[in-house]
C-alpha positions as CSV (number, residue, x, y, z in Angstrom):
1,X,-63.6,16.3,21.9
2,X,-61.0,15.5,24.2
3,X,-57.0,15.7,22.8
4,X,-56.4,12.1,22.6
5,X,-59.4,11.3,20.4
6,X,-58.2,14.1,18.3
7,X,-54.4,12.4,17.7
8,X,-56.2,9.1,17.5
9,X,-58.2,10.2,14.2
10,X,-55.4,12.5,12.6
11,X,-53.4,9.3,13.3
12,X,-56.1,7.6,11.2
13,X,-56.6,10.0,8.7
14,X,-53.1,10.2,7.8
15,X,-52.8,6.4,7.1
16,X,-55.4,6.7,4.8
17,X,-54.0,9.7,2.6
18,X,-50.6,7.8,3.1
19,X,-52.3,4.5,1.8
20,X,-54.3,6.0,-1.1
21,X,-51.2,7.8,-2.4
22,X,-48.6,4.4,-2.1
23,X,-52.0,2.6,-3.8
24,X,-52.0,5.3,-6.6
25,X,-47.9,5.1,-7.4
26,X,-47.8,1.6,-7.4
27,X,-51.1,1.2,-9.6
28,X,-49.1,3.5,-12.2
29,X,-46.1,1.4,-11.9
30,X,-47.8,-1.7,-12.1
31,X,-49.8,-0.2,-15.0
32,X,-47.3,1.0,-17.3
33,X,-45.1,-2.3,-16.8
34,X,-48.0,-4.0,-17.8
35,X,-48.5,-1.6,-20.7
36,X,-44.7,-2.7,-21.8
37,X,-44.8,-5.6,-21.4
38,X,-47.3,-7.0,-23.6
39,X,-46.2,-4.1,-26.4
40,X,-42.8,-5.9,-25.6
41,X,-43.8,-9.4,-26.5
42,X,-46.9,-8.6,-28.6
43,X,-43.9,-7.3,-31.2
44,X,-42.2,-11.0,-30.9
45,X,-43.6,-12.2,-34.9
46,X,-43.4,-15.6,-33.3
47,X,-46.0,-15.0,-30.2
48,X,-47.9,-12.7,-32.7
49,X,-48.9,-16.1,-34.5
50,X,-50.7,-17.8,-31.5
51,X,-54.0,-15.9,-30.7
52,X,-55.0,-18.0,-28.3
53,X,-51.8,-17.2,-26.2
54,X,-52.0,-13.7,-26.8
55,X,-55.8,-13.7,-25.6
56,X,-54.2,-15.9,-22.4
57,X,-51.8,-13.7,-21.5
58,X,-54.3,-10.1,-21.5
59,X,-57.2,-12.2,-19.4
60,X,-55.1,-13.2,-16.8
61,X,-53.5,-9.1,-16.8
62,X,-57.2,-8.0,-16.8
63,X,-58.3,-10.2,-14.3
64,X,-55.1,-9.3,-11.9
65,X,-55.7,-5.8,-12.9
66,X,-59.1,-5.6,-11.4
67,X,-58.2,-7.9,-8.9
68,X,-55.6,-5.5,-7.1
69,X,-58.0,-2.8,-7.7
70,X,-61.3,-4.4,-6.2
71,X,-59.3,-5.3,-2.8
72,X,-57.6,-2.1,-2.6
73,X,-61.3,-0.1,-3.0
74,X,-62.3,-2.4,-0.2
75,X,-59.8,-1.8,1.8
76,X,-59.6,1.9,1.3
77,X,-63.4,2.0,2.1
78,X,-63.1,0.0,5.1
79,X,-60.6,2.1,7.2
80,X,-62.1,4.9,5.5
81,X,-66.2,4.5,7.0
82,X,-64.4,3.5,10.6
83,X,-62.9,7.2,10.2
84,X,-65.5,8.8,9.3
85,X,-67.5,7.1,11.9
86,X,-65.4,7.6,15.0
87,X,-65.2,11.4,13.3
88,X,-69.0,11.6,13.9
89,X,-69.2,9.5,17.2
90,X,-66.4,13.0,18.3
91,X,-68.0,16.1,16.3
92,X,-71.4,15.3,15.3
93,X,-73.1,13.8,18.2
94,X,-71.9,16.0,21.1
95,X,-73.0,18.8,18.7
96,X,-76.8,17.6,18.2
97,X,-77.0,16.7,21.9
98,X,-76.2,20.2,22.6
99,X,-78.8,21.4,20.9
100,X,-81.1,18.7,22.4
101,X,-81.6,17.0,18.8
102,X,-81.3,13.0,18.4
103,X,-79.1,12.1,16.1
104,X,-78.2,8.7,14.1
105,X,-74.9,8.2,11.9
106,X,-76.4,5.4,10.3
107,X,-80.1,6.5,10.2
108,X,-82.0,7.8,7.5
109,X,-85.5,9.3,6.9
110,X,-88.0,6.7,5.8
111,X,-88.7,5.7,2.3
112,X,-92.6,6.5,2.7
113,X,-91.8,10.1,3.9
114,X,-89.8,10.1,0.3
115,X,-93.0,8.8,-1.7
116,X,-95.1,10.8,0.3
117,X,-93.1,14.0,-1.1
118,X,-93.7,13.2,-4.6
119,X,-90.6,14.8,-5.1
120,X,-88.2,11.7,-5.7
121,X,-89.8,8.6,-7.7
122,X,-87.9,5.8,-10.1
123,X,-85.7,4.0,-7.5
124,X,-85.3,0.1,-6.3
125,X,-83.0,0.5,-3.0
126,X,-82.4,4.0,-0.3
127,X,-79.5,4.3,1.2
128,X,-78.5,7.2,4.3
129,X,-77.0,8.2,7.1
130,X,-76.3,11.5,9.3
131,X,-80.6,11.0,10.5
132,X,-81.4,14.2,12.5
133,X,-84.7,14.7,14.3
134,X,-86.5,17.0,16.6
135,X,-88.8,20.3,17.6
136,X,-88.3,24.0,16.7
137,X,-90.9,25.5,18.8
138,X,-94.4,23.3,18.3
139,X,-92.7,21.6,14.6
140,X,-91.4,18.9,14.6
141,X,-88.9,18.1,12.3
142,X,-86.6,15.4,10.3
143,X,-84.0,15.2,7.7
144,X,-80.7,13.4,6.9
145,X,-78.5,12.2,3.7
146,X,-80.3,9.9,1.0
147,X,-78.6,7.8,-2.0
148,X,-81.3,6.7,-4.3
149,X,-80.7,4.1,-6.8
150,X,-81.7,1.9,-9.8
151,X,-81.3,-1.8,-10.0
152,X,-79.7,-2.9,-13.0
153,X,-79.9,-6.8,-14.3
154,X,-77.6,-8.3,-16.7
155,X,-78.5,-11.3,-18.3
156,X,-75.1,-12.1,-19.2
157,X,-73.6,-11.9,-15.7
158,X,-76.4,-13.9,-14.6
159,X,-75.7,-16.9,-17.0
160,X,-71.6,-16.5,-16.7
161,X,-71.4,-16.1,-12.6
162,X,-74.8,-16.2,-11.3
163,X,-78.2,-14.1,-10.2
164,X,-76.0,-12.9,-7.0
165,X,-73.7,-10.9,-9.6
166,X,-76.3,-10.3,-12.3
167,X,-77.4,-7.0,-10.5
168,X,-76.0,-3.5,-9.9
169,X,-76.4,-0.6,-8.3
170,X,-76.4,2.9,-10.2
171,X,-76.9,5.7,-7.9
172,X,-79.8,7.9,-8.9
173,X,-80.1,10.4,-6.5
174,X,-77.7,12.0,-3.5
175,X,-78.5,14.8,-1.3
176,X,-80.5,15.6,1.7
177,X,-84.2,15.3,2.2
178,X,-85.8,17.5,5.1
179,X,-89.6,17.2,5.9
180,X,-91.2,18.9,8.6
181,X,-94.8,19.8,9.9
182,X,-96.6,22.6,8.6
183,X,-98.7,24.9,10.2
184,X,-101.7,25.0,7.5
185,X,-104.1,22.2,6.5
186,X,-102.8,21.0,2.5
187,X,-106.1,20.3,0.8
188,X,-104.2,20.1,-2.6
189,X,-100.7,19.0,-3.0
190,X,-98.5,21.5,-4.3
191,X,-95.2,21.2,-5.7
192,X,-92.6,23.3,-6.6
193,X,-88.8,23.0,-8.2
194,X,-86.3,24.5,-9.9
195,X,-85.9,22.5,-12.5
196,X,-88.4,21.6,-15.0
197,X,-90.5,18.1,-14.4
198,X,-93.7,17.2,-15.5
199,X,-96.1,17.1,-12.6
200,X,-99.4,19.3,-13.6
201,X,-100.9,22.6,-14.9
202,X,-97.7,24.7,-13.9
203,X,-98.7,28.4,-12.2
204,X,-97.0,31.7,-12.8
205,X,-96.9,33.4,-9.4
206,X,-97.1,37.4,-8.6
207,X,-93.0,37.3,-8.0
208,X,-90.7,37.9,-11.6
209,X,-87.6,36.8,-9.3
210,X,-89.7,33.5,-8.0
211,X,-90.7,32.5,-11.2
212,X,-87.1,32.7,-12.8
213,X,-86.4,30.4,-10.7
214,X,-89.1,27.7,-9.6
215,X,-91.7,25.9,-11.7
216,X,-95.2,26.1,-8.9
217,X,-97.4,22.8,-10.0
218,X,-100.9,22.8,-8.3
219,X,-104.3,21.4,-9.5
220,X,-105.6,24.8,-7.4
221,X,-104.4,28.0,-8.2
222,X,-106.3,30.0,-6.0
223,X,-104.9,27.6,-3.3
224,X,-101.4,28.0,-4.2
225,X,-101.7,31.8,-4.0
226,X,-103.0,31.1,-0.3
227,X,-99.7,29.3,0.7
228,X,-97.4,30.4,-1.4
229,X,-97.8,34.3,0.2
230,X,-95.0,37.2,-1.1
231,X,-93.3,36.4,2.2
232,X,-93.1,32.9,1.6
233,X,-92.1,33.1,-1.9
234,X,-88.8,35.8,-0.6
235,X,-87.9,33.1,1.6
236,X,-87.8,30.3,-0.5
237,X,-85.6,32.7,-2.9
238,X,-83.3,32.9,0.3
239,X,-83.5,28.7,0.8
240,X,-82.4,28.2,-3.3
241,X,-79.5,30.3,-2.6
242,X,-78.0,27.7,-0.7
243,X,-78.7,24.8,-2.5
244,X,-76.6,25.3,-5.3
245,X,-77.4,22.1,-7.2
246,X,-81.2,22.9,-7.1
247,X,-84.0,22.2,-4.8
248,X,-87.4,20.6,-5.0
249,X,-90.6,21.5,-2.0
250,X,-94.1,19.3,-2.0
251,X,-96.3,20.4,0.4
252,X,-98.9,17.6,1.0
253,X,-100.9,15.7,4.0
254,X,-99.7,19.1,6.8
255,X,-96.4,18.5,5.9
256,X,-93.4,20.3,3.9
257,X,-91.0,18.6,2.2
258,X,-87.6,19.8,0.9
259,X,-84.9,18.2,-1.1
260,X,-81.9,19.6,-1.7
261,X,-79.8,18.1,-4.6
262,X,-76.2,18.2,-3.3
263,X,-74.6,15.3,-5.3
264,X,-72.6,13.9,-2.5
265,X,-72.8,13.3,1.5
266,X,-73.2,16.1,3.7
267,X,-71.6,16.5,7.0
268,X,-68.4,14.2,6.2
269,X,-64.9,15.2,7.3
270,X,-62.4,16.1,4.7
271,X,-59.8,13.8,4.1
272,X,-57.2,16.2,2.7
273,X,-57.5,18.5,5.8
274,X,-56.2,17.7,9.4
275,X,-58.9,16.9,12.0
276,X,-56.8,19.6,14.1
277,X,-57.6,22.5,11.9
278,X,-60.3,24.0,12.9
279,X,-61.5,25.3,9.5
280,X,-62.5,21.4,8.9
281,X,-64.8,21.5,11.9
282,X,-66.1,25.1,11.4
283,X,-67.0,23.9,7.6
284,X,-69.3,20.7,9.1
285,X,-70.9,23.2,11.3
286,X,-71.7,25.8,9.0
287,X,-73.1,23.3,7.0
288,X,-75.2,22.1,10.1
289,X,-76.5,25.3,10.6
290,X,-77.3,25.5,7.1
291,X,-79.6,23.0,6.9
292,X,-81.0,23.6,10.5
293,X,-81.9,27.8,9.5
294,X,-84.4,26.3,6.7
295,X,-87.3,26.4,9.7
296,X,-86.3,29.9,10.9
297,X,-85.3,31.1,7.5
298,X,-89.2,29.6,5.9
299,X,-91.2,30.6,9.8
300,X,-92.5,27.3,9.5
301,X,-92.8,27.8,13.5
302,X,-94.8,31.1,13.3
303,X,-98.2,30.7,11.9
304,X,-98.4,33.9,9.7
305,X,-101.1,32.7,7.2
């Protein structure tokens, strides 16, 4: 990253942060003024008798506050997205290029991979970013941030505002979705989760620590033990320490699918830290290499069975 790019990014970060501080202060003062105005006017017995006027004042105030909030959020999001995009161009893209991996800041894993994994269901829309794909040895892999949402329909909004305003996105899942080649033919799907979920028959493995943290679901106990060897289970225990929000894994169609429930976007710059602060870059770099180390930690590129 050139020093000039660094200065431009830092200037934009400070502008966004300043806007956020000013907005919070203005909104707080404006809100307190409105509360004081309502209290003063509604305490007037003459005005209190006219309910229609009272309702009209409340509606005008509510619409004004909502409009101010919507405009401010949209303005902030636009500038923050621009800042993040330029930061990724300057930091992430060169890093992945040096590692000989392909990177797309606006791309994400395909919905078919998510459905084939059997780990995440009940979603209507999919978004994502930071799509990375490449190979380690003979193992092809890809991963990205994903956001899965449900669409909520409101009949009241449909009647009052029209169909275009009747649907609202409700995020259901935010985290990393990872898929890679598996060096063993998967005859029966296997699912592993660190959180209770009803899949199929639960199987207890010959590892107490593993059973404490994971549930295994497979219709074939013999095959499950064939895939989940003692060595592989120990590696999953190591990986679980990285996935603080929970981990889900499935094996199907000669693929391994891994879901890390992080509840947020990964590889994002910290707005509160200067881009000139090396700790900001080091934190993102550490997160990237932690994800890339999945192949190494699980030894997916070694035929150990």
